[in-house]
N, C-alpha and C positions, 0 to 999 in steps of 0.2 A: 504494500500500500504506500502511495506517495505521502511524503511528509511535508511537502510544500507545493504550492500551486501559484501560478501567475494568472490573473484575470484581467482581460482587456476591457476597457471602458472608455466612453467618451469623457471629456474632462469637465463638462458643465456640472453645476450644482446638483441638478436633478439626476443626471446619469450617475454621478458618484454616490448620491444618496441611495439610489436603487441598487447599485452594485454592493454597497455596504449592507443592505438588507440581505442580499444573497450570501455574502461573506459571513454575516452573523449567524444565519441559519446553518450553514455548512460547519462552522466552528462549534456550534451547539451540538451537532451530531458527531463531529470528529474534533474533540477538544485539543488534541495535540497537533493539529495541522496548521501550518503557516501559510497564509494567503496574502500575496502582495498585489497591489493594483498597478497596472500599466496603462497610463492615460494616453489616448490616441486622438488626434484631431481628425474628424471625419470630413468628407467633402461638404456635408451640410453645415458643419461648423465654420468652414472657411467662407462659404457663400451665404451671406446673411441678407442678400438683396433680392435674389430671384424668388418670385412667389412659387409656392410648392406645386401649384397646378400647371406651371409652365415648364417644369422639369421634364427632360426627355428620358432620363435614366432611372433605374430602380436602385435600391440599396444606397440611397443618398446619405443615410446616417449609419450604415452598417458595413459597407464594403471594406473600409480600411481596417476595421476590427477583425473581419474575417480573413483579410490578408495576413494579419499578425498570427492568427490561429494556424493557418495553412503553412506559414513559414516556421512554425515551431517557436515563435516568440512569446506565445501565451498558451495556457492550457485550456482556457475557456473564455468566453466573451458574454457579457450581460447586455441584453437589448430590451428596449421597449418592443414587445412582440409585434405591435402594429407597424413598426418600421421595417421589419424583415419581409423581403419579397416572398410570395407564396411558394416559389420554387427554391428550395434550399440548395446552396452551392454544393457541387460534387466534392466529396471528401469530408463534409461536415454533417452534423446532425443536431437535433434539439435534445439535449440531455435532460433538461428539466423545464417545466412550466410551473411557476409558483402559483399558489392560491390567489385567485383574483377577487378583490373586494370592490374595486371602483372602476366599473366599465363606462360610467356615464360621462357625458359632456356637461359642462356647467357654464353659467353666465356670471361674470364679475362686472358689476356696475359701478360707475363713478359715484353715483348717489344711491342711497338705500332704496331698494325696491323689493317687492315680493312676487311680482308677476311681470312677464315680458310686456304686458299692456301698459305698465307704468313708465316704460322708457319714453322719452320725448318723441314727438312726431319727427320722422326723418332722422332718427338717431343714427350716429355713426358707430358701427359695431366692427371691431377688429377680429379677423379670423384668417388663419393661414390655409383653410380647408374649403374647397368647393362644396364638399358634402355638407359641411356646416352652413355655408352661405345659402345653399339651395333650401335647406330645411328652415333656416331663419326667415327667408323670404316667404315661405309658405305660411309661417305663423303671422308675419306682418309684412305686407308688400312694401310699405313705406321705408323700411329699414335700409340704410346704406351699408353694405358689407364691404369693408375695405381691407386689403391685404395687410398683414402684420407679420414680421419675422423677429427672431431673437428668442432667447430662453425665457422661462417663466418670469423671472425677476425683471428682465428687460421689458417684457410686455406689460407687466404691472406698473412699471415706472412710466411708460408711455400713457397708460390710462390715467395715472395720478397727475400727470402734467397737462392733461386736457386734450390729448390727441384724439381720444375716443370717448364716447358716452358709455361704452361697455366693450368687453372682449369675451370671446368664448374660448375655453380651455378644457383640457381633459381633467376631470376631477382627481384622478389618481396622482397627477403631478403636484397639485396643490396639497393634497393630503400628505404625500411623502415629504414635502418640504415644510410641513407644519404651518401651512398657510390656508387651512380650510376656513378660517374665520373670514376670509376675503370673499367667499362664495355667496352670491346673491340668490341664484336659482340653480337647482339641480334638475336637469331634464330627465324625463322618463325614457330609459334606453329602448323600450319597446315602441316608443312613438317618435322620439328624436333619436334616430338610430346612429350609434357610434361606428367608428372604423372597426373592421375585423380585428379581433384580439386586443382591442384597446383596454388599457388597464392591466394587462398581463405582462409579467416579466419572463423572458425566455433566456435560458442559459445554453449557449451553443458550444459544442465541443467537436474535436476531430472524431470522425466515425470509427477509426480503429483504435482509439485510446480507451481501452477497457478499464484501466485503473481509474481514470478521471470519471468515466461513465458511472462506475459503481458508487463513487463518492457523490457525484452530482444527483444521481437518481434518488438519493435519500430525501431530497426536497421537492420531488416531482408531485404535483397534485393531479390526480386522475380526473376529477371533475373539470378543472381548468383545461386540461389537455383535450377533453372531449368537446367542450364548448368552443374553445378557440380553433380547434381543428375543423369543426363544423362550419364556423364562420369563414375560415380561410378557404374551405372547399367551395362554398357558395361564391366567394369573390373570384376564385380561380376559374370556376365554371362560367362566370359572366364574361371573363376575358376582357375586362374594361380598363385595366391598368391601375397602378397603385394610387394615382392621384385623381382618379375619376370621382364624380359625385355619387358614390355608392356606399352604402353602409350595411352591416350585418350584425345582429346580436342574437346570441343563443342563451337560453336559461334552462337549468335543470330543476325539476320539481319531482322528488321521489324518483320513479323509474321512467319519467316522461321528459322529453326535451321539446322546447318551443323555440323556433328560429324565425326571426323577423328580418326582412331585407328591404332595401329601397335602392332605386336607381333612377337617374335622369340624364338628360343631355347637359353639357357644361353650363348652359345659360339657364337651366332649370326647367326647360320644356320636357314634355313626355314623362313627367314624374310618375313612377309606379312604386307601389309598396304592397308587400304581401307577407303573410305569416303561415307557418305550417307547424303542426305538432304531431308527435308520435312516440313510440317506445325509444328509449335512449340507445338501445342496441342497434337501432336502424338509423343512427344519426347520419351516416354517410349517404344513404339513399335519400333521406329527407333533405339533406343539403342540396343534392343534385336536383331533386324535384322542385325545391324552392327556386333555384337558379333558372330552371326551365320555365316556371310560372312567370318569373320576372321578365325573362326574355320574350315570352309569348305576348305578354301585355304590352311590351315596348316594341314588338316586332323587330327584335335585334337579329 
């Protein structure tokens, strides 16, 4: 059994906080193991200007970490699972998916509000996601959805200095940075549908590294693996690209799984949304069926 491991992570506050969650859980299961962080600058960290929906490539936030894994410079890499392309790179595998608590999107407003209807008419809302922008406009057509880049802290500062009336963020990031008090509204993920695997942390390892796999598998959550896999299967079957205005959310209740999905054209036209439920043992078939339903409704 290995006595030390190197974990690749992006260098931002949220990425490091998430990686430390993984490290803490592993060291709880293996008290004698030494785990050091290797901070890597991703392409997404270098380019803070291009809006995410204008990107032509996938793996914008993950490729450099995977390069370090494949080069043997790290034993594992911690990702926000929603950032990983649905096709995992050859030679790599997902060793663990942590328990997912916060899949939702949330709204942070410059002024205290309890509902989205309380935002001023024509409010300027910052979001880096076409998926969020499309769903916001369906809630209120008058909202101005304006691109915003930067880490969570940077976006909050832009809100505080008056650049926006509100911003939309993943709830998980605010919770993990102990900034949950900033949240004005938490959206229902079955209605305001998040990105596939949003809120989940994935630990990626080399496929042939059996020792690291044994260690990392100790923190794998089976329910999170099923729901995120189902979500990513729907997304892959839609074939719409990682920055398309599409969302998928799966929820387990006892032995049943419910999967909700949405899809539209980039400008928000032809918006379709559908939900399917069935036995959790059939989640792969259900995911494909939901993707087929969405495609048929949109005539894809």
